[in-house]
C-alpha positions, 0 to 999 in steps of 0.5 A: 500500500502506498504511503500517504503524507498527511497534509493539512489545509492552508489558511485559505483552504481551511477557511473556505472549507469550514464556511462551505460545511457551515453553509451546507448545514445551515441550508439543510436546516433552513429546508428542514425547519425554515422558520427556526430563529437559531438557524437564521441567527447563525446565518446572519452571524456568518454573513455579518462576521465571516463572509467577507474574509471567506470571499477573500480566501475564495478569490485567492484560491480561484487566482491560483494557476491550474498547475498549482491547483492540480498539484495541491489536489494531488498532494491532499489526495495522495495521488497524481492527477492526469492533465486535461486531455490525458488518457 
């Protein structure tokens, strides 16, 4: 079995990942109980306190060159990815 190096997320990756998980959970909660004030408060808090920083991190990730993104994905997954158009 190939050895895998445990690689952590950098600050931008961590911030975006945490926000994505939170927002998916809040979205599901809103579907399940659309009038729950706690869910609304948590969403409002995210939008007020964290959204700008998350959007800045997301933009930083989007600016990364494709080769860097592919290398980072491979590093995190523990295997290499084929270039686009490769078989």
